[in-house]
N, C-alpha and C positions, 0 to 999 in steps of 0.2 A: 847421841845418834839423832840424825835429822830425818824427820818423817816428811814424805812428799806424797802428793796425790798421784797414783799410777796413771799413766797415759795409755789410752786405748790405741794400739798401733793402727787400727782400721778407722779411717775417717767416716763420720756419719754420712749416710746417703741423703741427698737432698730430696725433699718431698716434691714430687712433680705435680702436674695438674690432675684434678679429679678425673676419674674414668668417665668415658662418654656415657651420658644418661644419668649420671649421679646428680641428685638434686643439690642445689647450692645451699650452703649452711647459712641460716638466718639467725641473728642474735641481736641483743641490745635492747629488746623491749621488755616491759614488765607486765605480767598478767595479773589482773585482780579477779579472783574467782569467788563469786557468791555461791554458797552451798546451802540448800534447804533440805528438809527431811526427805520428801519424795511424794509421788502421786501416781495413781494408776493411770493408764492411757485411756481407759474407758470405764463405763459402769457395768459392763457385761461380766458374766461369770468368769470367763477366761482371763480377762484383763485384771480383774480383782484377785483371782487365784495367783496369777504371776507376781503381782505386786506384794500380796500378803506373804507369799512364800519367801520372797527375797527379804522382806522386812523381818519376819518372825524367825528366819533362819540365822539372823545375825547374833552371834554369841555375846555381843555387847548388850543386846536388847533382852534376850532370854538366856540366862546363865545356867539353866538346868543342863545336866549331862545329856549329850546328844542321844544316847541310847534310851533315855527316858523321854526326852522331849519330842523326838522325831515321830514316834508312833502316835503321840497325841496330836502333833501338828498335822501329819498327813492323814491320820485316821479320823480325827474329829474336827479340828479347827478348819482345815482347808476343804472340808466337806460341806459345812454349813455356813461359815462366816462370809465367804465371797458373795453369796446371794444377799445376805442381810446388809453387808457393808455397801454393796452396789446400790441397793435401794436408798441408803442414806446419802451416798454421793449423788445420786440422781436428783435429789431434792435441791442440791446447791450447785449443780453442774453449770458451768458457763456454756450455755447452748450456742451462743454466737461463735465462740472459738472452739467449741467441742473439747473442753479441757476443764480441769478443776480450778477453782479460784486460787489455790496455792501456786499453781504454775503461772496463772495470769499475773498475779501480784509480784511473784519473784522475777518474772521477765521484765515487768515494768520497773522494778527496782534496779535491775541491771541497766536498762536503757537510760533511766534518769541519772544513774551514777556516772555513766559514760559521758553524758552531757555535762555534768557537774565537774568532771575532771578533764574537760576539753583543754585546759591550760597545761596539761601534762601530755604532750603529743606522743610520748613513748610508752604510754600506759594503755593496755588493751583490757576492756572489761567484758566478762562473760559470766554465765550462771549455769549451775548444774544441780542435780538431785543426788542425794545419797542412795536412794532407792528409786528405781524407775528411770525415766528418761526426761531430759538428756542426762546421760550418765556422767559421773565425775571423771571416769577414765577418758571418755570420748572428748569431753570439753577440755580437759587438761592437755590431751594430745593436740587438739586444735590450737590451743594457745602456743604450744611449742612450735608447731608448724608455722605460726604467724611470727616467729622470731622471739618469743618470750623465753629468756634464759633465767628469769626469776619470776616466781608466782607468789602472790599474797593470797592465801586462802582465807575466806571469811565465813566460817560456820555461823549461820544466822540464828544463834541461840544466845540470848543475853546471859542466862544462868548456865554455868558449866555442868554437864553430866557426862559420865562415860557412855550413856545410852544415846547421846546426841553429838556433842562436840567431839568427843574422842573417836567415835566411829566414823564421823565425817573425815577427820584427819587420817584415820586408818585407811580409808578407801582411797584417798589421794595418794598416799604412799604406796599402796598396792599398785596403783597405776604407774608410779615412778619406777617400781621394781622391774617393769617391762621395757623401760626406756634405756637405750644405750647412752644417750647424752641427757641425763635428767637435769631439770632446772633446779636452782636453789629455791628453798621454800621458807616462807614465813606463815604463821597462822595468827589471825586476830584473836586475842585472848577474850575471855568472858567480860561483858561490860555491864553486869548487873548493878553496879554502883557508880557508873559514870554519870557525872552531872548532866551531860547533854541528853542522856537516855532518860533519867528521872524527870528532867524538865519536859521532854517530849511527851512522856506518859501523862504528866500532870496537865499540860495544855490540851492534850487530846481528850482527857476526861472532862476538864472544865468546859471545853467547847461542846462536847456531846451533851452533857447534862443541861447546858443552857438551852438546848432544843427541846427538852422534855416538858410536858405539861404537869409534871409532878416532881417532887424532890425525894430521892431515895433516902429511906431511913438508914439503910445499910448498903455499903458497896463491898462486894466480894472480889478480892484479887485471886482469881482461880488459875492455878498452874497445872501443867500436866504432871501427874504423879509418877513415882518410881517405886518399885518394891522396897519395903522397909529394910530388908537385908542388904540391899545395895548401899543404902545410907549408913548402915552399921559397919559396912566394910570400908567406909571412908569417902564415899562419893560426896562432894561438897554441895550438891544441888540444893538440898533442903536449906542449908545456911544461906546460900545465895538468894533463894526465894524470900526468906525471912528478911534479909537485909534490903532487898528491893522494896518490899512492902513497907518496912520501917521508914526508909528514906522518902518514899512516895507519900506516906502519911504525914511526915514532917513538912514536906514541901506544900501539901494541900492544906495543912493546918487542921487536920482531922484527928479525932480521938481514936483510941484502939477499938472502940465499939462501932465507930462509923466505917472504918476500913478494916476488914478482917481478911484472913488468908484461908484458902482451902485448896484441895488437890483433886483433880478429875482424872477420868479416862483409865481407871484401874482395869486390869485384865487378869483373869485367872483367880485362883482360890487363895493365894497367899496375901498377907497383910501388906498394904501400901502406905505411903505417907498419909497422915491424917491431920486435920479433919477432912472428910470426903466432901466434895462440892455438892453432890446430889443430896446427901443426908443433911448438910448444912442448910441448903435451900428449903428443904422440907421442914426442918425444925424451926427456922425463922418464921415461916408461914403459920405453923401450928402455935407458935408463941405469940402470935398476934401482929407480927410485922406485915404491913400491907404493901410496902413499896421498896423494891430493891433494884440494884443494878449490878452487873457483873462485868469485870474487865479482865483481860487475859495478858498480863505483862510478859509472860514467858514465850509468847508466840509472836514472831516478827510479822507474820501475815495471817489473815483470816483463812481458815481451812475447815476440814470436816469437824475437828474437835471444838472449834469456836462457833461456826455458823450453824451446825446441826446439833451437836451435843449440848451446847449452851443456849444458842438462839432458839432451839425448838424443845429439846428434852428438858432442860432445866426450867424453861418457862412453863412447860406443861406441869412439871412437878410442883412448882410454886403455886400455880393457879389451882391445881387439884387439892393442895393442902390448905387452901383458904386465902392465899395471897391475891392481891389485886393488880398492882402496877409492877411491871417487869421491863427492864431494858438491858440489852447487851451492848456494851461499848465496843466499837470496832477496834481491831488491832491497828498498829501504826501504819501497816501496809506501805504504800508508796506516797503517803501524804508528805507535806512539807516537813512536818516534825520528824516523821520516820526517816526521810532521806537525809535530814540534818544529822541524825545519829550515825547512819551508815557512812556518810561522807567524812564526818569528823574522825571516826575510827580508822577509816582507810587512809586518810591523809596522815594521821599520826603514825600508823604502822608502816607507811611508805618512807618514813624519814630515813635518809641516808641512801635510799634507792632512787627516789624521784624528787 
């Protein structure tokens, strides 16, 4: 018996011109979307409340049952924390632009990356925030409207965590769910052990230490912490931080006593990754260490956690406990070393597209 493909007796109708007023379809461009954590729009109570509500309502960040967490969030946290956080932000606020340093630096990274990729005319670079504005959804929609049928998302977190990289990707795909013609997506993987990243960190540290009038006895690589249960459930973040620190130590030629690791920014009552940065700083001073420096390898740009929590709070803790010389080493930000990392990762991940 011979099988044949059945023939539809009705010929297909030709697709005519688009209806009047229908926007032309743009395609053929590639979007590169830099995504950072987020920032409040201002330091006032309302702006801080809005930002903290979005951030602390993310189930990737707070994994407690909503029935348990929401009464705490709305009854306690969002009552007191906006005022305190607003005061902290006010100390580091970019008054000239009326925005947080995180937004200033992320914008600068986007602008410099666009210049660096000028040899790729079909690539469009933009930047967004996971929480706050400009939102991931609005910027992704803007890229599509500019003709991007492919988007390379770059969560600006060297070390992967479900609380950072994963939720940034989640938010992008939520935006795609509302698009009729959704673009193809790639996401830059974690780059905690990339040679270009380790080299950039090392050069940045060496350059900054050369400007000091003292030599740190100990340098702390301080990373944002995560609750210990998250690590126990399989989040690779702790391992990534350890590997970054080890590779950085090897590149600098330092001992395990010279470059140590710690974790900051814990929140709530449960145990987080240890050792804690504040306790480490205090202990070093009480043990007789007079000079230290702190670097934040897990932050792509300086922000409230680096400029205020480390630059002010950790310094005060160290001095109060008997320490003398303290230095905070800036993040890579939009420096030449930092942009070399971003450009290298983007060019590699664009392979086959551009």
